[in-house]
C-alpha positions as CSV (number, residue, x, y, z in Angstrom):
1,M,0.0,0.0,0.0
2,A,1.4,3.4,-1.0
3,G,-0.8,5.2,1.6
4,S,-3.9,5.4,3.7
5,P,-7.4,5.6,2.2
6,L,-7.3,9.3,3.0
7,F,-4.5,9.9,0.5
8,H,-5.7,7.4,-2.1
9,R,-9.0,9.4,-2.2
10,L,-7.1,12.7,-2.3
11,V,-4.9,11.6,-5.1
12,A,-8.0,10.5,-7.1
13,K,-9.6,13.9,-6.3
14,I,-6.8,16.0,-7.6
15,R,-5.9,14.1,-10.8
16,P,-6.8,16.1,-13.9
17,L,-10.0,15.1,-15.7
18,L,-9.9,13.9,-19.3
19,S,-12.0,16.9,-20.3
20,E,-9.2,19.2,-19.1
21,Y,-6.8,17.5,-21.5
22,N,-9.2,17.7,-24.3
23,N,-9.9,21.4,-23.8
24,A,-6.2,22.0,-23.6
25,E,-5.6,20.2,-26.9
26,T,-8.3,22.3,-28.6
27,H,-6.9,25.6,-27.3
28,A,-3.4,24.5,-28.3
29,I,-4.4,23.9,-31.9
30,T,-5.9,27.4,-32.1
31,V,-2.9,29.2,-30.5
32,R,-0.5,27.3,-32.7
33,K,-2.3,28.3,-35.8
34,M,-2.3,32.0,-34.7
35,L,1.4,32.0,-33.9
36,N,2.2,30.3,-37.2
37,Q,0.5,33.1,-39.1
38,S,2.8,35.7,-37.5
39,F,6.0,34.0,-36.8
40,D,8.4,31.4,-38.2
41,L,7.2,28.7,-35.7
42,K,9.4,25.7,-35.6
43,R,7.8,23.7,-32.8
44,F,4.9,24.0,-30.4
45,L,5.3,21.4,-27.7
46,K,3.6,20.7,-24.4
47,I,5.8,21.2,-21.4
48,G,5.4,21.5,-17.6
49,S,3.2,19.5,-15.3
50,H,0.8,18.2,-17.9
51,S,3.7,16.7,-19.9
52,S,5.4,15.2,-16.9
53,N,2.2,13.7,-15.5
54,T,2.3,15.8,-12.3
55,A,-0.5,18.3,-12.9
56,I,-3.5,18.7,-10.6
57,R,-7.1,19.1,-11.4
58,L,-8.4,22.6,-12.2
59,Y,-5.3,24.4,-11.0
60,S,-2.4,23.4,-13.2
61,D,-2.2,25.6,-16.3
62,V,-1.2,23.9,-19.5
63,D,2.2,25.1,-20.6
64,Y,3.4,25.1,-24.2
65,M,6.8,26.1,-25.6
66,A,6.6,28.1,-28.9
67,V,10.0,27.5,-30.5
68,L,10.5,30.3,-33.0
69,S,13.2,30.8,-35.6
70,R,16.4,32.5,-34.2
71,N,15.7,35.3,-36.7
72,E,12.5,36.2,-34.8
73,A,14.7,37.1,-31.8
74,K,17.2,39.2,-33.7
75,W,17.4,43.0,-34.3
76,E,20.2,44.4,-36.5
77,G,22.0,41.0,-36.3
78,S,22.0,40.6,-32.5
79,I,19.8,38.6,-30.2
80,I,17.3,40.9,-28.4
81,N,16.7,40.7,-24.7
82,S,14.2,38.1,-23.6
83,T,11.7,40.6,-22.2
84,T,11.4,42.3,-25.7
85,F,11.1,38.8,-27.2
86,L,8.3,37.9,-24.8
87,E,6.5,41.2,-25.4
88,K,6.7,40.5,-29.1
89,V,4.7,37.3,-28.7
90,R,2.4,38.9,-26.1
91,N,1.5,41.8,-28.5
92,D,0.7,39.4,-31.3
93,L,-1.6,37.2,-29.2
94,D,-3.1,40.4,-27.6
95,D,-4.6,41.3,-31.0
96,R,-6.5,38.0,-31.0
97,Y,-7.5,37.4,-27.3
98,T,-8.9,39.7,-24.7
99,Q,-7.3,38.1,-21.7
100,I,-3.5,38.2,-22.2
101,Q,-0.8,38.9,-19.7
102,V,2.8,38.1,-18.9
103,N,3.1,35.8,-15.9
104,G,4.6,37.1,-12.6
105,G,7.9,35.5,-13.3
106,G,8.3,37.3,-16.6
107,Q,8.9,34.0,-18.5
108,A,5.6,33.2,-20.3
109,V,2.6,34.8,-21.9
110,V,-0.6,33.7,-20.2
111,V,-3.7,33.2,-22.4
112,K,-7.0,32.8,-20.7
113,F,-10.0,31.3,-22.3
114,G,-13.8,31.5,-21.7
115,S,-14.5,32.8,-18.3
116,G,-10.9,32.3,-17.2
117,Q,-11.2,28.8,-15.9
118,H,-8.7,27.5,-18.4
119,A,-5.4,29.1,-19.1
120,M,-2.4,28.4,-21.2
121,D,1.2,29.6,-20.5
122,V,3.1,30.1,-23.8
123,V,6.8,30.1,-23.3
124,P,8.6,31.6,-26.3
125,A,11.9,29.9,-27.1
126,I,14.7,29.7,-29.6
127,F,16.9,26.7,-30.4
128,S,20.3,26.6,-28.6
129,R,22.1,23.3,-29.1
130,V,21.7,19.5,-28.9
131,D,22.7,17.4,-25.9
132,K,22.3,13.6,-25.6
133,L,20.4,13.7,-28.9
134,R,17.8,16.1,-27.4
135,P,17.4,19.8,-28.3
136,I,18.2,22.5,-25.7
137,Y,16.4,25.8,-25.9
138,W,16.9,29.4,-24.7
139,V,13.8,30.8,-22.9
140,P,13.3,34.1,-21.0
141,D,14.7,34.0,-17.5
142,G,12.5,36.8,-16.1
143,N,15.4,39.3,-15.8
144,D,15.8,40.3,-19.5
145,G,18.3,37.5,-20.0
146,W,18.0,33.9,-21.2
147,R,18.4,30.5,-19.6
148,E,18.7,27.1,-21.2
149,T,16.2,24.3,-20.7
150,S,15.3,21.0,-22.3
151,P,11.7,19.9,-21.6
152,E,12.2,16.5,-23.2
153,L,15.3,15.7,-21.1
154,H,13.7,17.1,-17.9
155,N,10.5,15.2,-18.5
156,K,12.5,11.9,-19.0
157,Y,14.3,12.6,-15.8
158,I,11.1,13.0,-13.8
159,I,9.3,10.0,-15.5
160,D,12.3,7.7,-14.9
161,A,12.4,8.8,-11.2
162,N,8.7,8.1,-11.0
163,E,9.2,4.6,-12.4
164,R,11.9,3.9,-9.8
165,S,9.6,4.9,-7.1
166,G,6.9,2.5,-8.2
167,S,4.8,5.4,-9.5
168,K,4.6,7.1,-6.1
169,L,6.6,10.1,-7.0
170,A,4.1,11.7,-9.4
171,N,1.3,11.4,-6.9
172,V,3.5,12.9,-4.0
173,I,4.4,15.8,-6.3
174,R,0.6,16.3,-6.9
175,L,-0.1,16.2,-3.2
176,L,2.6,18.8,-2.6
177,K,1.2,21.0,-5.3
178,F,-2.2,20.7,-3.8
179,W,-0.8,21.6,-0.4
180,K,0.8,24.6,-2.1
181,I,-2.7,25.7,-3.2
182,C,-4.3,25.1,0.1
183,R,-1.8,27.0,2.3
184,Q,-1.8,30.8,2.1
185,G,1.6,32.2,1.3
186,T,2.9,29.1,-0.6
187,Q,1.4,29.9,-4.1
188,S,4.7,31.3,-5.3
189,L,6.5,27.9,-4.9
190,Q,7.6,27.0,-8.4
191,S,6.2,23.8,-9.8
192,F,9.4,23.0,-11.8
193,Y,11.4,23.3,-8.6
194,I,9.0,20.8,-6.9
195,D,9.3,18.4,-9.8
196,M,13.1,18.4,-10.0
197,L,13.7,18.5,-6.3
198,L,11.6,15.4,-5.5
199,A,12.8,13.6,-8.6
200,S,16.4,14.1,-7.6
201,S,15.8,13.0,-4.0
202,D,15.0,9.6,-2.4
203,V,11.9,10.7,-0.5
204,C,9.6,8.3,-2.5
205,L,11.9,5.3,-2.8
206,G,11.3,2.1,-0.8
207,V,8.2,0.7,0.9
208,K,6.8,4.0,2.2
209,S,3.2,5.3,2.5
210,Y,2.1,8.6,0.9
211,A,2.0,10.0,4.5
212,R,5.6,9.1,5.1
213,C,6.7,10.4,1.7
214,L,4.9,13.7,2.4
215,Y,6.6,14.0,5.9
216,D,10.0,13.3,4.3
217,T,9.3,15.9,1.7
218,F,8.5,18.6,4.3
219,Q,11.6,17.6,6.1
220,L,13.7,17.9,2.9
221,L,12.3,21.4,2.2
222,A,12.8,22.5,5.8
223,D,16.4,21.2,5.9
224,R,17.1,23.1,2.6
225,E,15.1,26.1,3.7
226,C,13.8,26.0,0.1
227,S,17.2,27.0,-1.2
228,G,18.0,26.9,-4.9
229,L,18.6,23.5,-6.5
230,R,21.3,23.0,-9.1
231,D,19.7,21.4,-12.1
232,P,20.6,17.7,-11.8
233,L,21.0,17.6,-15.6
234,G,23.4,20.6,-15.6
235,I,21.2,22.4,-18.2
236,S,19.2,25.2,-16.4
237,G,21.7,26.3,-13.8
238,I,20.1,27.0,-10.3
239,L,16.4,26.3,-10.1
240,R,14.8,28.7,-7.6
241,A,11.9,27.8,-5.3
242,T,10.4,31.3,-5.9
243,S,10.6,34.1,-8.4
244,T,11.8,36.5,-5.7
245,E,13.8,36.2,-2.5
246,S,11.1,38.0,-0.5
247,Q,8.7,35.1,-1.1
248,L,10.9,32.6,0.7
249,D,10.1,33.6,4.3
250,D,6.3,32.8,3.9
251,I,7.1,29.5,2.2
252,N,9.6,28.4,4.8
253,A,7.1,29.3,7.6
254,S,4.4,27.2,6.0
255,V,6.9,24.3,5.5
256,D,7.9,24.4,9.2
257,Y,4.3,24.5,10.3
258,S,3.2,21.7,8.1
259,L,6.2,19.6,9.1
260,Q,5.2,19.7,12.7
261,H,1.6,18.7,12.0
262,A,2.7,16.0,9.6
263,K,4.9,14.6,12.4
264,S,1.9,14.7,14.7
265,A,-0.2,12.9,12.1
266,L,2.4,10.1,11.8
267,Q,2.6,9.7,15.6
268,A,-1.2,9.5,15.8
269,E,-1.2,6.9,13.0
270,S,1.3,4.8,14.9
271,W,-1.0,4.9,18.0
272,G,-3.9,3.7,15.9
273,D,-5.8,7.0,16.4
274,S,-7.3,7.5,13.0
275,S,-9.4,10.5,14.0
276,E,-6.4,12.5,15.2
277,T,-4.4,11.4,12.1
278,I,-7.1,12.8,9.8
279,H,-7.3,16.0,12.0
280,Q,-3.6,16.6,11.8
281,W,-3.4,16.1,8.1
282,G,-6.4,18.4,7.8
283,I,-4.4,21.1,9.5
284,V,-1.5,20.5,7.0
285,F,-3.9,21.0,4.1
286,N,-5.8,23.9,5.7
287,D,-9.0,21.8,6.1
288,Q,-9.3,21.3,2.4
289,I,-9.2,17.5,2.3
Protein backbone atom coordinates (compact mmCIF):
# COMPACT_ATOMS: atom_id res chain seq x y z
CA MET A 1 0.00 0.00 0.00
CA ALA A 2 1.38 3.43 -1.00
CA GLY A 3 -0.76 5.24 1.57
CA SER A 4 -3.87 5.37 3.69
CA PRO A 5 -7.39 5.59 2.18
CA LEU A 6 -7.26 9.32 2.97
CA PHE A 7 -4.45 9.90 0.51
CA HIS A 8 -5.73 7.45 -2.08
CA ARG A 9 -8.99 9.42 -2.15
CA LEU A 10 -7.14 12.73 -2.29
CA VAL A 11 -4.89 11.59 -5.15
CA ALA A 12 -7.97 10.53 -7.12
CA LYS A 13 -9.64 13.87 -6.35
CA ILE A 14 -6.77 16.01 -7.65
CA ARG A 15 -5.92 14.10 -10.81
CA PRO A 16 -6.82 16.13 -13.94
CA LEU A 17 -9.99 15.14 -15.74
CA LEU A 18 -9.93 13.91 -19.32
CA SER A 19 -12.02 16.95 -20.28
CA GLU A 20 -9.18 19.22 -19.12
CA TYR A 21 -6.75 17.49 -21.46
CA ASN A 22 -9.25 17.67 -24.34
CA ASN A 23 -9.88 21.38 -23.79
CA ALA A 24 -6.15 22.02 -23.64
CA GLU A 25 -5.58 20.23 -26.94
CA THR A 26 -8.33 22.28 -28.62
CA HIS A 27 -6.87 25.56 -27.35
CA ALA A 28 -3.36 24.50 -28.33
CA ILE A 29 -4.40 23.92 -31.94
CA THR A 30 -5.92 27.42 -32.09
CA VAL A 31 -2.94 29.20 -30.50
CA ARG A 32 -0.48 27.30 -32.67
CA LYS A 33 -2.30 28.34 -35.84
CA MET A 34 -2.30 31.97 -34.75
CA LEU A 35 1.39 32.02 -33.91
CA ASN A 36 2.20 30.28 -37.18
CA GLN A 37 0.49 33.09 -39.07
CA SER A 38 2.77 35.74 -37.55
CA PHE A 39 6.04 33.97 -36.84
CA ASP A 40 8.38 31.35 -38.23
CA LEU A 41 7.19 28.74 -35.72
CA LYS A 42 9.44 25.69 -35.63
CA ARG A 43 7.78 23.65 -32.85
CA PHE A 44 4.88 23.98 -30.44
CA LEU A 45 5.30 21.42 -27.69
CA LYS A 46 3.57 20.72 -24.41
CA ILE A 47 5.81 21.22 -21.38
CA GLY A 48 5.42 21.51 -17.62
CA SER A 49 3.20 19.54 -15.26
CA HIS A 50 0.81 18.21 -17.89
CA SER A 51 3.67 16.73 -19.91
CA SER A 52 5.45 15.17 -16.91
CA ASN A 53 2.18 13.75 -15.50
CA THR A 54 2.33 15.81 -12.28
CA ALA A 55 -0.54 18.26 -12.95
CA ILE A 56 -3.48 18.67 -10.58
CA ARG A 57 -7.14 19.13 -11.40
CA LEU A 58 -8.38 22.64 -12.23
CA TYR A 59 -5.26 24.42 -10.99
CA SER A 60 -2.36 23.41 -13.22
CA ASP A 61 -2.20 25.63 -16.28
CA VAL A 62 -1.23 23.91 -19.50
CA ASP A 63 2.22 25.06 -20.61
CA TYR A 64 3.42 25.11 -24.19
CA MET A 65 6.78 26.09 -25.61
CA ALA A 66 6.63 28.07 -28.85
CA VAL A 67 9.98 27.52 -30.53
CA LEU A 68 10.54 30.35 -32.99
CA SER A 69 13.22 30.84 -35.59
CA ARG A 70 16.35 32.50 -34.20
CA ASN A 71 15.75 35.33 -36.71
CA GLU A 72 12.55 36.19 -34.81
CA ALA A 73 14.71 37.07 -31.80
CA LYS A 74 17.20 39.23 -33.71
CA TRP A 75 17.43 42.96 -34.25
CA GLU A 76 20.18 44.35 -36.46
CA GLY A 77 21.98 41.03 -36.32
CA SER A 78 22.00 40.62 -32.53
CA ILE A 79 19.76 38.61 -30.22
CA ILE A 80 17.32 40.94 -28.43
CA ASN A 81 16.75 40.71 -24.68
CA SER A 82 14.25 38.10 -23.61
CA THR A 83 11.72 40.62 -22.24
CA THR A 84 11.44 42.26 -25.65
CA PHE A 85 11.08 38.82 -27.25
CA LEU A 86 8.33 37.93 -24.75
CA GLU A 87 6.49 41.19 -25.42
CA LYS A 88 6.69 40.54 -29.14
CA VAL A 89 4.73 37.30 -28.69
CA ARG A 90 2.37 38.86 -26.14
CA ASN A 91 1.50 41.75 -28.47
CA ASP A 92 0.71 39.37 -31.30
CA LEU A 93 -1.62 37.24 -29.17
CA ASP A 94 -3.12 40.38 -27.61
CA ASP A 95 -4.56 41.26 -31.02
CA ARG A 96 -6.54 38.01 -31.01
CA TYR A 97 -7.46 37.37 -27.35
CA THR A 98 -8.93 39.69 -24.73
CA GLN A 99 -7.30 38.09 -21.70
CA ILE A 100 -3.54 38.19 -22.21
CA GLN A 101 -0.82 38.90 -19.68
CA VAL A 102 2.80 38.10 -18.90
CA ASN A 103 3.08 35.83 -15.88
CA GLY A 104 4.56 37.05 -12.61
CA GLY A 105 7.93 35.50 -13.29
CA GLY A 106 8.29 37.29 -16.61
CA GLN A 107 8.87 34.02 -18.46
CA ALA A 108 5.62 33.24 -20.29
CA VAL A 109 2.56 34.76 -21.94
CA VAL A 110 -0.65 33.67 -20.19
CA VAL A 111 -3.65 33.18 -22.45
CA LYS A 112 -7.00 32.83 -20.66
CA PHE A 113 -10.02 31.31 -22.34
CA GLY A 114 -13.76 31.51 -21.72
CA SER A 115 -14.53 32.82 -18.27
CA GLY A 116 -10.92 32.32 -17.20
CA GLN A 117 -11.25 28.76 -15.89
CA HIS A 118 -8.74 27.50 -18.45
CA ALA A 119 -5.37 29.12 -19.07
CA MET A 120 -2.36 28.37 -21.20
CA ASP A 121 1.18 29.56 -20.52
CA VAL A 122 3.06 30.09 -23.77
CA VAL A 123 6.83 30.14 -23.29
CA PRO A 124 8.61 31.61 -26.33
CA ALA A 125 11.93 29.93 -27.09
CA ILE A 126 14.74 29.69 -29.63
CA PHE A 127 16.94 26.70 -30.37
CA SER A 128 20.33 26.64 -28.59
CA ARG A 129 22.06 23.29 -29.12
CA VAL A 130 21.71 19.49 -28.93
CA ASP A 131 22.67 17.41 -25.90
CA LYS A 132 22.26 13.62 -25.62
CA LEU A 133 20.38 13.71 -28.93
CA ARG A 134 17.81 16.10 -27.40
CA PRO A 135 17.36 19.79 -28.25
CA ILE A 136 18.24 22.50 -25.73
CA TYR A 137 16.41 25.83 -25.95
CA TRP A 138 16.87 29.39 -24.75
CA VAL A 139 13.85 30.77 -22.86
CA PRO A 140 13.27 34.05 -20.96
CA ASP A 141 14.74 34.03 -17.46
CA GLY A 142 12.50 36.80 -16.08
CA ASN A 143 15.37 39.31 -15.84
CA ASP A 144 15.85 40.35 -19.49
CA GLY A 145 18.27 37.48 -20.00
CA TRP A 146 18.01 33.92 -21.23
CA ARG A 147 18.39 30.50 -19.64
CA GLU A 148 18.73 27.08 -21.20
CA THR A 149 16.16 24.35 -20.75
CA SER A 150 15.25 21.01 -22.29
CA PRO A 151 11.65 19.92 -21.63
CA GLU A 152 12.24 16.51 -23.19
CA LEU A 153 15.30 15.72 -21.06
CA HIS A 154 13.72 17.10 -17.88
CA ASN A 155 10.51 15.15 -18.48
CA LYS A 156 12.46 11.95 -19.03
CA TYR A 157 14.32 12.56 -15.77
CA ILE A 158 11.05 12.96 -13.83
CA ILE A 159 9.32 10.04 -15.55
CA ASP A 160 12.32 7.73 -14.93
CA ALA A 161 12.39 8.76 -11.25
CA ASN A 162 8.66 8.06 -11.01
CA GLU A 163 9.17 4.55 -12.38
CA ARG A 164 11.94 3.89 -9.84
CA SER A 165 9.56 4.93 -7.05
CA GLY A 166 6.88 2.48 -8.15
CA SER A 167 4.78 5.40 -9.48
CA LYS A 168 4.57 7.09 -6.05
CA LEU A 169 6.63 10.12 -7.03
CA ALA A 170 4.12 11.68 -9.44
CA ASN A 171 1.33 11.43 -6.87
CA VAL A 172 3.48 12.86 -4.05
CA ILE A 173 4.36 15.77 -6.32
CA ARG A 174 0.63 16.26 -6.94
CA LEU A 175 -0.07 16.18 -3.21
CA LEU A 176 2.61 18.80 -2.56
CA LYS A 177 1.23 21.01 -5.32
CA PHE A 178 -2.25 20.69 -3.80
CA TRP A 179 -0.76 21.61 -0.40
CA LYS A 180 0.77 24.65 -2.05
CA ILE A 181 -2.68 25.75 -3.22
CA CYS A 182 -4.32 25.06 0.15
CA ARG A 183 -1.84 26.99 2.27
CA GLN A 184 -1.80 30.76 2.10
CA GLY A 185 1.61 32.16 1.27
CA THR A 186 2.91 29.14 -0.63
CA GLN A 187 1.42 29.88 -4.06
CA SER A 188 4.73 31.30 -5.25
CA LEU A 189 6.49 27.92 -4.86
CA GLN A 190 7.57 26.99 -8.38
CA SER A 191 6.18 23.76 -9.84
CA PHE A 192 9.36 22.99 -11.78
CA TYR A 193 11.37 23.31 -8.57
CA ILE A 194 9.03 20.82 -6.86
CA ASP A 195 9.27 18.37 -9.77
CA MET A 196 13.05 18.39 -9.99
CA LEU A 197 13.73 18.49 -6.26
CA LEU A 198 11.60 15.42 -5.54
CA ALA A 199 12.81 13.58 -8.64
CA SER A 200 16.42 14.11 -7.56
CA SER A 201 15.79 13.00 -3.95
CA ASP A 202 14.99 9.61 -2.43
CA VAL A 203 11.87 10.68 -0.50
CA CYS A 204 9.63 8.35 -2.54
CA LEU A 205 11.93 5.34 -2.75
CA GLY A 206 11.32 2.13 -0.84
CA VAL A 207 8.25 0.73 0.86
CA LYS A 208 6.75 3.97 2.17
CA SER A 209 3.24 5.32 2.50
CA TYR A 210 2.15 8.60 0.92
CA ALA A 211 1.97 9.99 4.46
CA ARG A 212 5.60 9.13 5.12
CA CYS A 213 6.68 10.45 1.72
CA LEU A 214 4.94 13.74 2.45
CA TYR A 215 6.55 14.03 5.87
CA ASP A 216 9.97 13.33 4.35
CA THR A 217 9.26 15.94 1.66
CA PHE A 218 8.48 18.61 4.25
CA GLN A 219 11.63 17.60 6.14
CA LEU A 220 13.66 17.91 2.94
CA LEU A 221 12.26 21.39 2.23
CA ALA A 222 12.84 22.46 5.84
CA ASP A 223 16.42 21.20 5.87
CA ARG A 224 17.13 23.07 2.64
CA GLU A 225 15.12 26.14 3.69
CA CYS A 226 13.81 25.95 0.11
CA SER A 227 17.21 27.02 -1.19
CA GLY A 228 18.02 26.90 -4.89
CA LEU A 229 18.58 23.52 -6.52
CA ARG A 230 21.31 23.01 -9.07
CA ASP A 231 19.70 21.38 -12.10
CA PRO A 232 20.63 17.68 -11.80
CA LEU A 233 21.01 17.57 -15.60
CA GLY A 234 23.36 20.56 -15.65
CA ILE A 235 21.21 22.44 -18.17
CA SER A 236 19.21 25.17 -16.44
CA GLY A 237 21.67 26.29 -13.79
CA ILE A 238 20.14 27.00 -10.35
CA LEU A 239 16.42 26.29 -10.05
CA ARG A 240 14.78 28.70 -7.63
CA ALA A 241 11.90 27.83 -5.32
CA THR A 242 10.39 31.28 -5.92
CA SER A 243 10.62 34.10 -8.42
CA THR A 244 11.82 36.54 -5.73
CA GLU A 245 13.79 36.17 -2.51
CA SER A 246 11.10 38.03 -0.54
CA GLN A 247 8.66 35.12 -1.05
CA LEU A 248 10.89 32.59 0.71
CA ASP A 249 10.06 33.59 4.29
CA ASP A 250 6.35 32.82 3.87
CA ILE A 251 7.06 29.48 2.22
CA ASN A 252 9.58 28.39 4.85
CA ALA A 253 7.15 29.32 7.63
CA SER A 254 4.43 27.19 5.99
CA VAL A 255 6.86 24.31 5.49
CA ASP A 256 7.91 24.35 9.19
CA TYR A 257 4.28 24.55 10.34
CA SER A 258 3.21 21.69 8.07
CA LEU A 259 6.22 19.57 9.06
CA GLN A 260 5.22 19.70 12.73
CA HIS A 261 1.64 18.69 12.04
CA ALA A 262 2.72 15.98 9.58
CA LYS A 263 4.90 14.59 12.39
CA SER A 264 1.90 14.65 14.74
CA ALA A 265 -0.19 12.87 12.10
CA LEU A 266 2.37 10.07 11.79
CA GLN A 267 2.56 9.72 15.56
CA ALA A 268 -1.23 9.50 15.81
CA GLU A 269 -1.25 6.90 13.03
CA SER A 270 1.34 4.80 14.91
CA TRP A 271 -0.95 4.90 17.97
CA GLY A 272 -3.92 3.75 15.88
CA ASP A 273 -5.77 7.04 16.40
CA SER A 274 -7.34 7.51 12.96
CA SER A 275 -9.43 10.50 14.03
CA GLU A 276 -6.40 12.47 15.21
CA THR A 277 -4.43 11.37 12.15
CA ILE A 278 -7.07 12.84 9.84
CA HIS A 279 -7.32 15.96 12.03
CA GLN A 280 -3.58 16.62 11.81
CA TRP A 281 -3.43 16.10 8.06
CA GLY A 282 -6.44 18.40 7.79
CA ILE A 283 -4.38 21.12 9.47
CA VAL A 284 -1.54 20.53 7.01
CA PHE A 285 -3.90 20.99 4.08
CA ASN A 286 -5.78 23.89 5.69
CA ASP A 287 -8.97 21.79 6.12
CA GLN A 288 -9.35 21.27 2.38
CA ILE A 289 -9.16 17.48 2.30
